[in-house]
N, C-alpha and C positions, 0 to 999 in steps of 0.2 A: 932381164924384163924388167922383175922389179925396181932395180934402181932407176931403169929409165923414168917407169912411172912416177916413182918418186919425187926423181930429178926434173920432170916436164910439169910445171905447175899450170900450161895453157890448158890441160885437159883439165883440172880439176874444176879451173873458172869456166871454162867451156859448158860442162854440165852442172853447174852451178852450187859446188863445192866450194868450201873454205879451205885453203891449203894448213896442212900440218904446222904447229908450230915449232921455229928452230931447234929446240930441244929436243924434243920428240924425233924430227928428222936426222939430227946427229945421235941421239941412240939409235935408230934404225938403221942408220948407215955405216956405225961400229958392230951393229950385230950381225949384217949382212956379209960386214969385209971379216969378219969371224967365224963364220961359216966354213965347215970341211965342203971345198969344192973338189976331191977326189974323186974319177967316175968320168965315164964315157960321156961328153955333152950331146945333147938332143941337136938335131941339125934339121931345118927347115926346106921343105922344095920350093922351088919357085916357077920350076914347071916341070911337067912330067918325066921323072928319070926312070926307064923301064930298068928294073932288078933293084938298085939301089933304091928306090923310092920307097922297096917293101921292106926296107933292112929294119933291125931291132931298134934304132935309135934315129928316125927320121918321123918326121912329122910331115906324112902326104898332102899334097896340094887338094888329093881326089877325096882327104877323110872329109868324113861327117858326122856333123854334131846326131847325136843321139835325138834331140829335138828336130831336128830338117826329116830323119830318118822316119821317125814315127810320125809325123806328120804328112810325109810321103803314103806311106803304108796306109795313114787312115783314112786319107782321101781317096785311095783307089778303091777300099772297102765300103766308104761314103757310096760313091759311084756305082759300086754293083748293087747296095742297098736300094738306091733310087731306081736304077732298071729294074729290078726285081717287084719294087711295089708298085712301077708305073705296069708292069705286064699284070700284075696281080689285077690293080685296080680296072684295067683293059679287059679282063676277065669278067670281072664283076659286071661289067657295063653290057658287055655280051649276053652275059646271063640273065641277065635284067630284060634287055630289050628282047630276047627271047620268050621270056616269062609272058611279056606285055600283049607279045604279036600272037600268043596263042589264043588270046581274048576275042 
């Protein structure tokens, strides 16, 4: 993935950056090629794969980022608090009306 990003200048230009100098690119590629690459490679699900999709070296299609998860849970908490606030405000209005009607 890193090699793809380094080799594809269209992404760099698309987001308004300048490509790295050729000397730095060559050095980075030499470094990447010299890394020890033993070990189990990760795979990516392209569709839901029951059983194997939960494997130790599989990036699941259903994977959620922490930001997305937290946003979802925060939204639920916000909606709950808004409902509670509306209920409390409704009780206050009722109580004020009761006080005024007593006079």
